[in-house]
C-alpha positions as a Markdown table, in Angstrom:
| # | Residue | x | y | z |
|---|---|---|---|---|
| 1 | Met | 0.2 | -0.3 | 0.2 |
| 2 | Thr | 1.2 | 3.2 | -0.9 |
| 3 | His | 0.3 | 7.3 | 0.4 |
| 4 | Arg | 2.5 | 9.0 | -2.1 |
| 5 | Ser | 0.3 | 11.6 | -2.9 |
| 6 | Ala | 0.0 | 13.1 | 0.9 |
| 7 | Thr | 3.3 | 13.7 | -0.2 |
| 8 | His | 2.4 | 17.4 | -1.3 |
| 9 | Arg | 0.6 | 17.9 | 1.9 |
| 10 | Ser | 1.7 | 20.6 | 3.6 |
| 11 | Val | 2.7 | 21.2 | 6.9 |
| 12 | Lys | 2.7 | 24.9 | 7.0 |
| 13 | Asp | 2.1 | 26.6 | 10.1 |
| 14 | Lys | 2.0 | 23.0 | 11.8 |
| 15 | Thr | 3.2 | 22.8 | 15.1 |
| 16 | Ile | 6.7 | 20.0 | 15.3 |
| 17 | Ile | 8.2 | 18.1 | 18.2 |
| 18 | Ile | 11.3 | 16.0 | 16.7 |
| 19 | Thr | 12.6 | 14.5 | 19.5 |
| 20 | Gly | 16.8 | 13.2 | 19.1 |
| 21 | Ala | 16.7 | 16.9 | 16.9 |
| 22 | Ala | 20.0 | 17.7 | 17.1 |
| 23 | Gly | 21.9 | 15.5 | 14.2 |
| 24 | Gly | 21.4 | 13.1 | 11.8 |
| 25 | Leu | 16.9 | 11.7 | 11.1 |
| 26 | Gly | 15.6 | 14.6 | 13.6 |
| 27 | Arg | 17.7 | 17.4 | 12.4 |
| 28 | Ala | 17.3 | 16.9 | 9.2 |
| 29 | Trp | 13.2 | 16.8 | 9.3 |
| 30 | Ala | 13.3 | 20.2 | 11.6 |
| 31 | Leu | 15.1 | 22.2 | 8.8 |
| 32 | Ala | 12.9 | 21.1 | 5.9 |
| 33 | Phe | 9.5 | 21.5 | 8.0 |
| 34 | Ala | 10.7 | 24.4 | 9.5 |
| 35 | Glu | 11.6 | 25.5 | 5.6 |
| 36 | Glu | 8.3 | 24.6 | 5.0 |
| 37 | Gly | 6.7 | 27.6 | 7.3 |
| 38 | Ala | 6.5 | 24.9 | 10.2 |
| 39 | Asp | 6.9 | 25.8 | 13.9 |
| 40 | Val | 9.3 | 22.9 | 15.0 |
| 41 | Val | 10.3 | 22.2 | 18.3 |
| 42 | Ala | 13.9 | 20.8 | 18.4 |
| 43 | Ala | 14.0 | 18.3 | 21.3 |
| 44 | Asp | 17.5 | 16.4 | 22.6 |
| 45 | Ile | 20.4 | 15.6 | 25.3 |
| 46 | Asn | 23.2 | 17.0 | 23.2 |
| 47 | Glu | 22.5 | 20.7 | 23.5 |
| 48 | Lys | 26.1 | 21.5 | 21.9 |
| 49 | Asp | 24.8 | 20.6 | 18.2 |
| 50 | Leu | 20.9 | 21.6 | 18.7 |
| 51 | Glu | 22.1 | 25.0 | 18.9 |
| 52 | Thr | 23.7 | 24.8 | 15.2 |
| 53 | Leu | 20.2 | 24.5 | 14.3 |
| 54 | Pro | 19.0 | 27.9 | 12.8 |
| 55 | Val | 16.9 | 29.8 | 15.1 |
| 56 | Gln | 14.5 | 31.0 | 12.4 |
| 57 | Gly | 11.6 | 28.7 | 12.2 |
| 58 | Ile | 13.2 | 26.2 | 14.8 |
| 59 | Arg | 12.9 | 26.5 | 18.5 |
| 60 | His | 15.8 | 24.7 | 20.8 |
| 61 | Ile | 14.7 | 23.0 | 24.4 |
| 62 | Thr | 17.5 | 20.6 | 25.8 |
| 63 | Thr | 15.4 | 17.2 | 26.7 |
| 64 | Asp | 17.0 | 14.3 | 28.1 |
| 65 | Val | 13.8 | 12.3 | 27.3 |
| 66 | Thr | 14.7 | 9.9 | 30.1 |
| 67 | Ser | 12.5 | 12.2 | 32.6 |
| 68 | Thr | 9.0 | 12.2 | 32.2 |
| 69 | Glu | 9.9 | 15.4 | 34.4 |
| 70 | Gln | 11.8 | 17.5 | 31.1 |
| 71 | Leu | 9.4 | 15.6 | 28.5 |
| 72 | Gln | 6.4 | 17.4 | 30.3 |
| 73 | Gln | 9.0 | 21.4 | 30.2 |
| 74 | Met | 9.1 | 20.1 | 26.6 |
| 75 | Ile | 5.6 | 20.2 | 26.2 |
| 76 | Glu | 4.8 | 23.4 | 27.5 |
| 77 | Phe | 7.5 | 25.2 | 25.6 |
| 78 | Ala | 5.8 | 23.5 | 22.2 |
| 79 | Val | 2.2 | 24.1 | 22.9 |
| 80 | Ser | 2.9 | 27.6 | 24.2 |
| 81 | Pro | 3.0 | 30.1 | 21.7 |
| 82 | His | 0.2 | 28.8 | 19.3 |
| 83 | Gln | -1.9 | 26.9 | 22.4 |
| 84 | Arg | -0.9 | 23.4 | 20.1 |
| 85 | Ile | 1.0 | 20.6 | 19.2 |
| 86 | Asp | -0.3 | 19.0 | 15.8 |
| 87 | Ile | 2.7 | 17.2 | 15.1 |
| 88 | Leu | 4.9 | 14.9 | 17.5 |
| 89 | Phe | 7.9 | 12.5 | 15.7 |
| 90 | Asn | 9.7 | 10.4 | 19.1 |
| 91 | Asn | 12.9 | 9.6 | 17.4 |
| 92 | Ala | 15.2 | 10.6 | 20.4 |
| 93 | Gly | 17.6 | 6.7 | 20.1 |
| 94 | Thr | 21.0 | 5.5 | 20.6 |
| 95 | Ala | 22.9 | 2.5 | 19.5 |
| 96 | Phe | 22.6 | -1.2 | 22.2 |
| 97 | Gly | 26.6 | -2.1 | 20.4 |
| 98 | His | 26.7 | -5.0 | 23.7 |
| 99 | Thr | 25.6 | -8.6 | 23.9 |
| 100 | Leu | 23.6 | -9.1 | 27.0 |
| 101 | Glu | 25.8 | -11.3 | 28.4 |
| 102 | Ser | 28.6 | -8.0 | 28.4 |
| 103 | Ala | 26.3 | -5.3 | 29.0 |
| 104 | Ala | 27.1 | -4.0 | 32.4 |
| 105 | Asn | 24.4 | -3.8 | 34.7 |
| 106 | Gly | 21.2 | -0.8 | 33.8 |
| 107 | Leu | 22.7 | -1.0 | 30.7 |
| 108 | Phe | 19.6 | -2.6 | 28.9 |
| 109 | Glu | 17.2 | -0.6 | 31.1 |
| 110 | Lys | 18.0 | 2.1 | 30.0 |
| 111 | His | 18.4 | 2.0 | 26.4 |
| 112 | Ile | 14.5 | 1.0 | 26.2 |
| 113 | Ala | 14.0 | 4.1 | 28.3 |
| 114 | Ile | 15.6 | 6.4 | 25.4 |
| 115 | His | 13.5 | 3.9 | 23.0 |
| 116 | Leu | 10.3 | 2.5 | 24.3 |
| 117 | Phe | 9.7 | 4.7 | 27.4 |
| 118 | Ala | 10.1 | 8.3 | 26.6 |
| 119 | Cys | 8.6 | 7.8 | 23.5 |
| 120 | Ala | 5.2 | 6.2 | 25.8 |
| 121 | Asn | 5.3 | 9.3 | 28.1 |
| 122 | Ala | 6.2 | 11.3 | 25.0 |
| 123 | Met | 2.6 | 10.6 | 23.6 |
| 124 | Arg | 0.5 | 10.3 | 27.4 |
| 125 | Leu | 1.4 | 13.6 | 27.8 |
| 126 | Val | 0.6 | 15.3 | 24.3 |
| 127 | Ile | -2.3 | 13.0 | 22.8 |
| 128 | Pro | -4.9 | 14.9 | 26.1 |
| 129 | Ile | -3.3 | 18.5 | 24.1 |
| 130 | Met | -4.4 | 16.2 | 20.6 |
| 131 | Arg | -8.3 | 15.4 | 21.8 |
| 132 | Ser | -8.6 | 18.7 | 23.3 |
| 133 | Gln | -7.9 | 19.9 | 19.1 |
| 134 | Gly | -9.5 | 16.9 | 18.2 |
| 135 | Tyr | -6.6 | 16.5 | 14.9 |
| 136 | Gly | -2.8 | 14.8 | 15.6 |
| 137 | Arg | -0.2 | 12.9 | 14.1 |
| 138 | Ile | 1.9 | 10.9 | 16.3 |
| 139 | Ile | 4.9 | 9.3 | 14.2 |
| 140 | Asn | 7.4 | 6.6 | 15.8 |
| 141 | Thr | 10.9 | 5.9 | 14.4 |
| 142 | Ile | 11.2 | 2.2 | 14.7 |
| 143 | Ser | 13.6 | -0.4 | 13.1 |
| 144 | Arg | 14.0 | -3.8 | 11.1 |
| 145 | Asn | 16.1 | -5.0 | 13.9 |
| 146 | Ala | 12.5 | -6.1 | 15.6 |
| 147 | Glu | 12.4 | -8.4 | 13.5 |
| 148 | Phe | 15.9 | -9.7 | 13.0 |
| 149 | Ser | 18.3 | -11.4 | 15.4 |
| 150 | Met | 21.2 | -9.7 | 14.8 |
| 151 | Pro | 23.9 | -9.6 | 16.7 |
| 152 | Thr | 24.8 | -6.6 | 19.7 |
| 153 | Thr | 21.2 | -5.3 | 19.4 |
| 154 | Ser | 19.0 | -7.0 | 21.9 |
| 155 | Ala | 17.6 | -4.0 | 23.4 |
| 156 | Tyr | 17.4 | -1.8 | 20.4 |
| 157 | Ala | 16.0 | -4.6 | 19.2 |
| 158 | Ala | 13.5 | -4.8 | 22.3 |
| 159 | Ala | 12.6 | -1.4 | 22.7 |
| 160 | Lys | 11.6 | -1.1 | 18.6 |
| 161 | Ala | 9.2 | -4.5 | 18.9 |
| 162 | Ala | 7.3 | -3.0 | 22.1 |
| 163 | Met | 7.3 | 0.6 | 20.3 |
| 164 | Trp | 5.6 | -1.2 | 17.4 |
| 165 | Ala | 3.6 | -2.7 | 20.3 |
| 166 | Thr | 2.7 | 0.5 | 22.0 |
| 167 | Ser | 1.8 | 2.3 | 19.0 |
| 168 | Arg | -0.5 | -0.3 | 17.7 |
| 169 | Val | -2.5 | -0.4 | 21.3 |
| 170 | Thr | -2.5 | 3.1 | 21.5 |
| 171 | Ala | -3.4 | 4.3 | 17.7 |
| 172 | Ala | -6.6 | 1.8 | 18.1 |
| 173 | Glu | -7.0 | 3.9 | 21.7 |
| 174 | Val | -7.5 | 7.0 | 19.6 |
| 175 | Ser | -9.4 | 6.1 | 17.3 |
| 176 | Asp | -12.0 | 7.8 | 18.4 |
| 177 | Gln | -10.5 | 11.3 | 17.5 |
| 178 | Asp | -8.6 | 12.2 | 14.5 |
| 179 | Ile | -5.3 | 11.5 | 16.1 |
| 180 | Leu | -3.3 | 9.1 | 14.1 |
| 181 | Val | -0.6 | 7.5 | 15.5 |
| 182 | Asn | 1.5 | 5.5 | 12.8 |
| 183 | Met | 5.8 | 4.8 | 12.6 |
| 184 | Leu | 8.3 | 5.3 | 10.5 |
| 185 | Ile | 10.7 | 3.1 | 9.3 |
| 186 | Pro | 14.0 | 4.8 | 7.8 |
| 187 | Gly | 16.5 | 1.8 | 6.1 |
| 188 | Pro | 20.0 | 2.1 | 6.7 |
| 189 | Thr | 21.0 | 5.8 | 6.9 |
| 190 | Asn | 24.3 | 7.9 | 7.4 |
| 191 | Thr | 23.7 | 8.7 | 11.0 |
| 192 | Ala | 25.8 | 9.5 | 14.3 |
| 193 | Ile | 24.3 | 6.1 | 16.2 |
| 194 | Trp | 27.1 | 4.3 | 13.8 |
| 195 | Gly | 29.2 | 6.0 | 15.8 |
| 196 | Arg | 31.8 | 6.4 | 12.4 |
| 197 | Glu | 30.8 | 7.9 | 9.1 |
| 198 | Met | 28.5 | 5.6 | 7.4 |
| 199 | Pro | 29.2 | 6.9 | 3.8 |
| 200 | His | 27.9 | 4.3 | 1.7 |
| 201 | Leu | 24.3 | 4.8 | 3.3 |
| 202 | Gln | 21.8 | 6.9 | 2.6 |
| 203 | His | 21.3 | 10.4 | 3.5 |
| 204 | Pro | 19.2 | 11.6 | 6.4 |
| 205 | Gly | 17.5 | 13.8 | 4.1 |
| 206 | Ala | 16.2 | 10.7 | 2.4 |
| 207 | Thr | 13.6 | 10.7 | 4.8 |
| 208 | Ile | 11.9 | 13.2 | 4.2 |
| 209 | Ala | 9.5 | 12.3 | 2.2 |
| 210 | Thr | 8.3 | 10.2 | 4.6 |
| 211 | Ala | 8.6 | 12.0 | 7.4 |
| 212 | Arg | 6.3 | 14.6 | 5.6 |
| 213 | Met | 3.8 | 11.5 | 4.2 |
| 214 | Leu | 3.0 | 10.5 | 8.0 |
| 215 | Ala | 3.0 | 14.4 | 9.0 |
| 216 | Thr | -0.2 | 14.9 | 6.9 |
| 217 | Leu | -1.9 | 12.0 | 6.8 |
| 218 | Pro | -6.0 | 13.4 | 6.3 |
| 219 | Ala | -8.7 | 12.5 | 8.2 |
| 220 | Asn | -9.1 | 7.8 | 8.1 |
| 221 | Gly | -5.7 | 7.9 | 7.3 |
| 222 | Pro | -3.6 | 5.2 | 8.1 |
| 223 | Ser | -3.1 | 4.1 | 11.5 |
| 224 | Gly | -1.0 | 1.6 | 14.0 |
| 225 | Arg | 1.2 | 1.0 | 10.6 |
| 226 | Val | 4.5 | 0.8 | 9.6 |
| 227 | Phe | 5.8 | 2.8 | 6.4 |
| 228 | Trp | 9.0 | 2.6 | 5.0 |
| 229 | Asp | 10.3 | 5.0 | 1.5 |
| 230 | Glu | 7.2 | 6.1 | 1.5 |
| 231 | Lys | 5.2 | 2.5 | 1.7 |
| 232 | Glu | 3.7 | 0.6 | 4.0 |
| 233 | Tyr | 6.2 | -1.9 | 5.7 |
| 234 | Asp | 4.9 | -4.9 | 7.8 |
| 235 | Leu | 6.6 | -5.7 | 10.3 |
| 236 | Phe | 6.6 | -9.4 | 11.8 |
| 237 | His | 6.1 | -10.5 | 8.2 |
| 238 | Pro | 7.3 | -14.3 | 7.9 |
| 239 | Asp | 8.6 | -13.6 | 4.6 |
| 240 | Asn | 11.0 | -10.4 | 5.2 |
| 241 | Lys | 14.6 | -11.2 | 4.4 |
| 242 | Pro | 17.7 | -8.7 | 6.3 |
| 243 | Gly | 18.5 | -6.9 | 2.8 |
| 244 | Asp | 15.6 | -6.5 | 1.8 |
| 245 | Arg | 15.0 | -3.5 | -0.8 |
């Protein structure tokens, strides 16, 4: 299934929160959406790189997404000028890079908190605002690591699989409103998550079209679904194989 026609819809004048916006995917989306006239709230724990984003169209807030208090501050900061939040991207994340047996105490739990708990808490905090305005789009960044047994990714895979389940249930819970909750798989992308430059991988900008599509879906659009390259992707389908596409 494809929804490519939605890529031409506009984010102009929408208030958009993007976590993990200091670099990589989040930075690419923040720059693109600000250029298109959106009010972008860029959130990240990396204050130094966050502050290198332009001020025009982008408001910065340093946020540790594992802190519910700081997520609440992020939401309040985002809503203050226009009294609405139209779109939320739960995109903050980091790599794991340890076998389960070699991981230090608490490292697995911390990784789950950065991905899953942050996503769940941000949705929990923003949904009442979206309900009150009768509109909202939530996009959660997940990964095909969820469906494959790649060594040293246990916490990452577990978090992304749980984000998939949480997003699907949440989508059903808000289906009485024009609030759509979907997931985005970026695919192999040259970002800091690898810990080094990976120039053979796609540039983060290659994911902007899918991000925009999901941010601007029309009423009664898909919800609780996974998208990759503007197409729906059936995560956990038995025929999926590493390296497809």
